[in-house]
N, C-alpha and C positions, 0 to 999 in steps of 0.2 A: 658326702656324709662324713661327719667327724665325731670323735669322742673328745669331750672336754675334760680337763683335769684342773682342779684348784689346789694350790699349794700355799703354805706359809713359808716364806723365804727369809733368810738372814744372810747378809753379806756386807763387807766393807766397801764394795764397789757400787756404782749406781745400779739400783735394782732393775731398771729398764734394760740396761746392758746385759746383766746376768740372765734376765728372763729370755733374751734373744739367744744367749749361749745355750740355755736349757732346751729351747725349741730346736735349735740346730743339732745339738748332741743327740737328741732322741728322734730325729727324723733324717733329713738328707745330708746333714753337715757334720763337720768335725771342727777342730780348732783352727784349721786353715782351709781355704778353698782348694779342692783337689781336681785333677784332670777328670773330665766327664761330667762334672757338676755344672751343667748348663743352666741357663735361666729357665728354660722350658722344664727341665727336670725339677728345679726348685719350685716352680709354680705348681707342679703336679704333686710333689711329695713333701714339701717343707711344712713343718708345723707352724702355727700362727699364734703369736702372743695376742690374746684378746684384751687383757686388762692387767694393769699393775697399779695396785692401790697402796700408797705409802701408809705405814703404821708407825709405831714408835721407834726410836733409836736407843741403843744401849752402848755402854762403854766397853764391855768385855764380850768376847765371842762365846757362843754356846759350845762350839767345837773348835779344836785346834786344827790348823791347816799348814802342813809343811810347805805347800805351794806358796801361800801368802807369806810365810816366814822367809822363804828364799827370795821373794820379790820385795821384801821389806815393806809390806803393806799392812797397816794396822787400822784401828777404828777411827771414827765411830762406826758402829755396826748397824746397818739399816735393815729394818724389817718391813716386809710388804706382803700383801696378798696378790698372788699371781694366777691368772687363768690362761691356759694354753690349749689349743685345739689341734688334735692329731688326725690326719686323714686315715679313715678306715681302710682305704686301699693299701696302705703300708702294712697293715696288720693281718687282714683277712679274718677268717674264723679260726683264731689261734689264741686261746686264752693265755697261755704262757707268754706269748709275744706281746699281747696287750699289757700284761703286768710289767714286762721288761720295758715297754715303751713309756708307760706313765710313771714309772719309778726308775728301775735299772741304775744306770750310771749317774743319774742326777745326784744321788747321795754322795758321790765321790768327786764332783767337780771342785777344783781347787779354790775357786773364788767363793764357794759357799761354806758358811760356818753354821748353818742350821737350815734344815728342810723337812717339812712334813707334808705328805700327800693327804689332803683333807677330804676330798670327795671327787666323784666322777659324774659326768652327765652323759648318759648312754642313750642314743636315739633308739626308738622302738624297732626300726628296721634292722638295726645291728643287733639289738637284744634278741630278736627273733631267730638269729642264726644259732643260738645256743639252746640247750635243754631248758624247758620250763620245769618247775617243781612237779614231780610225778605224783606226789601225795599231798604235800603242803598241808594247809589247814583242813580242807575238805576230806582228803584221804585219811588223815590222821584221826579225825573225828569218826569217820566211817569204820575204821579198823578197831577203834577203842569202844565204839558205841556211846561215846559221851557227846551230848549236845546241850547247848544252852548254858554252859558253865566252863570254867577253866578245867584243864586236865591236870589232876593231882598225881604227882609222881614222887619217886624216891630213888636214891642211889644206894647200891649195895654196900654195906659196911659190915665188917672191916673191909678196907679197900682191897687188900690182897691177903693171901694166906689160907683162905678157906678152900676145901676140896670140892669137887663137883657135887657130891651128895649133900654136903653142908650148904652150898649155895642154893641147890634145888629146894632144900627144906626151908631156907629163909624165903625164897621166892614164893613157895606154897603158902607160907604164913602171911606174907604181904598181900598175896592175891585174896586170901580169906578175909583180910582186914579191909578190903574194898578199895585198894589203890588202883589207879587207872594205868599207870606207866611205871616201869622200872628200868633203870639203866646200870650198866657196869660203870665202875670208876674209870677215869682216863688212864690210870696206870695198870689196870688189869685187862690185858688183851689176850695173850696166849702164854700164861706162865706155866712153868713145869708142874706145879702142884694142881693146876686146873686147866689143862689144855683145852682149847676151844673145841676140839673134836669130841671131847667127853662132856664138856660143860654145856654145850648147846643142846644135845639130846636130853640130858638130865633136866635141865631147866624147862625145856619145852614140854616135857612129859608132865611136869607140875602145872604148867599153864594150861595144857590140854585137859588135864584132870579137873581143874577148876572150871574151865569152860563147859565141860560136860555136865557138871553139877549145877552151875548157875546161869549158863548162857552168856557170861561175860568173858571175853578173851582179852586178857591184859596185854598191853604192848610192852615188849621187852627189847631194849636197845642193846644188842650185843656189841661189845667193843671189838671190832675187827681190824683195828689199826695195824698195818703191816706193809710189806712191799706190795706192789699193785697186783700181781698174779695171786698172791696169797689172799689178799682182800677179796678178790673175785671168788676164790674157792670157799672162803669162809661165808660169804654172802649166799652162795649156792647151798651150803649146808643149812644155814638158817632158813632159807626158803623151803628146802626139802622137809624140814622139821615143822613147817607150818608157822614160822615166825613172820613178823610183819615189819621189823625195823633193825637196822644196824647203825652203829656209831663209829665215827672215825675222828682222830685228832687232826684237824684240818691243816694246821701249820706244818706238821711233820709228814703228812701224806702228800701235801702239795696240791696245787691246782690240777696238774695233769693226772695225778693219782685219783683225785676225786672225780674228774671227768671220766676216766676209764671205768671207775666203779659205777658211776651213774649209767654209763652206756650198756652195762651188762646186768643190771638188777632193777626190778620194779619196787623193791622194798623201800620204805621210808628211810632216808639218810639223816641221821641225827648228827649235826655238825658241832663238835666240841672245839672251843677256841683256845684251849690251854697253850700257853706260850705267847699269846697275843700281847700281853703286857710288855714284853721285851721290845716291841715295835711301837707301842702306843703311849706308854706312861709319861714320857717326857713331852711337854707341850710344844717343843720346837723341833723334835726329831722323830722320824719314822713314818707311821701311817695311822690315820684316824680310823675309827670303827666304820664310818660311813663308806669310805673307799674300800677298806679291806673286805667288808661283808658283801659289797657289790661283786667283787671278783669271785667269791665262793658261791654266791647265788647263781652266777653264770655257769658255775661248775655243776649245778643241779641239786644242791642240798634242799631238804624239806624243813628241817628244824635248825635254829641258830641260837646258840648260847648268848645271853646278854648280861650274865652275872645277876646280882640281886641287890635290892635296896635294904640298907640296914644290916647287911650281912658281914662276912669276914674279909671281903676283898676291898680294893682301894677305890672303886668307882663311886662317883658322886651320884646322888639321886637324879640329877639332871642328865648325866651321861647314860645311866641305865634307861631312863625314860625315853631319851632320844633314840637309843639303840632299838628298844622294843617297838616303838612306833614306826621306825624306819623299816623293820622287818615286815610290818603289816601294810606297807605301801608297795605298789608296783615299782620295779626298777626304773622304768621310764615314766615321765609324767602322764603320757597318753597310753600307758601300758594296759594290759588286760587285768581285770579284777582278780583272776586266779594266780597272777604272778606275785604271790606273797609267800612268806615262809613263817612258820610258827615260832615266835620267840619263846625261849626256854629260860626261865628265871631259876637260878640256883645260887649256892654259896651262902651258907649260914641262914637259910630260910626256915621259917616255922610259922605257925598259925598267926602269931603276932605281927609278922611282916606282910601278911596278905592284904590288909586294907590299902596300904600305900601302893602295893603292887597293882591292884585292880585299877586304881586311879592312874598309875603310870602307863599301863597298857592302853587305857582308853577303850577297852574291848574285853570280852571274855575269851577271846581267841589266844590263849597262851598256856604254856606248861608252867606249873608251879611245883618245883622239885625240892623236897626237903630230905636230906640224908639223916643227920642228927635230929632234925625237927620231928621226924617220925620214929626213927629207930631208938632214939634216946629219950623218948617220952617216958615219964616216970611210971606210967601205967601200961607201957608196952606199945608196940607198933600199931596194934588195932586202935588204941586210944589216940595215937599220933595222927592217923588218917582221919579219924572222927573229928579231932580238934580242928583240922583244916577245913573240913566241910562245914562244921559249925561256925567257924570264923567267916566263911563265905556267905552263909545264910544271914549272919548278923550284918555284914556289909550290905547285902541286897536289901535288908530291912531298914537300913539307915541307922543302925544301932551300934554303939560303942561295944567293943569286945568284952569289956569288964562289967557290963550291965547284965546281971543275972545270967552268967554264962552257964552252959551245960557242964557236967562234971569233967569231961575230957578237956574241954577248952579251959576251964578253970584251973585244972592241974597244969596245963601247958603254960598259962600265964604266970602261975606261981613258980614253976620250975625254970623257965627260960628268961623270965623278967617281965616287968610291967611294960605295957605298950606306951 
């Protein structure tokens, strides 16, 4: 049984030769053959290069290499798609080591001037060694009581600065407005002015009060990003107060931190991807969303940020669409139907960006989160929530948003801009 990884490689050396170096470096070998590295051991543990597909060449390197400079090796620089298979026996059930195997030192090999991990192929038998989403789409819908449509949510704004009572008052207002989901901002975790030990009870009281009046229990994703033991304590507090969701900044908590959190809580884990652009934005360096999100899905998250279309971030419509649809597919081609996570669209979203988002998701199983799109609506947050639901009704009716829109949607179109 093997995990396959696909890379985009750039090198001035023959790509086939460098691909063999990559396979050796990340399995049984090093730059020279060593004592004890028998043929039998290599047969058991060596990675295998499955494919090297030549692409274009270029005159200048993407990255500088002191190694190539010392060797006086220059261009042209060859680009290729490379697939390598790594024996699962080398890795075991060890997510951090899986990540170290498929990436790790590969980025530092002297002969390489560009490398991007594009995707992983994970056999179902190996995927089964890790946690499945405990809540995912089905559990999130059950917790929010929302069926048959997207989950409409918002992000607490201002990002930071409010005290617990002020945050609770805003949450109460958003609950009354009819929102399904609320989340902390990624930079508001345990600030001095709103410590989580005070914020969680205050906010959950507002959510419980609303639920007692209406029967609707809004899902609140409390940002518990912290060191591992603290995250566990914070999650326990949320659960004790009747909460249903916690949020963590995946890149800064790390794979092991997220696995540890998953192992100690049944709450939905809302995975925030802030910082991902540092490893993904360059087309020839780092890690693509497909590979990155597979690793964090193995860690057990239930919701995954995919950014938004027509919003404030750099992603193209095609990139956001691919990310959202990948979240709604099992990790393995023959995987279980329940092995999906709910894509969470955010970043500059409002009622006007909903139609293209529905098309991108190819499903109504997604979260559509608007911070300013709700809280900055000219007629208030209540109208902001209403405008999103009105936009979705228009989409389902096959009608353009600007054709006889209801008042709240009309105000949104006027304020945020024409579709």
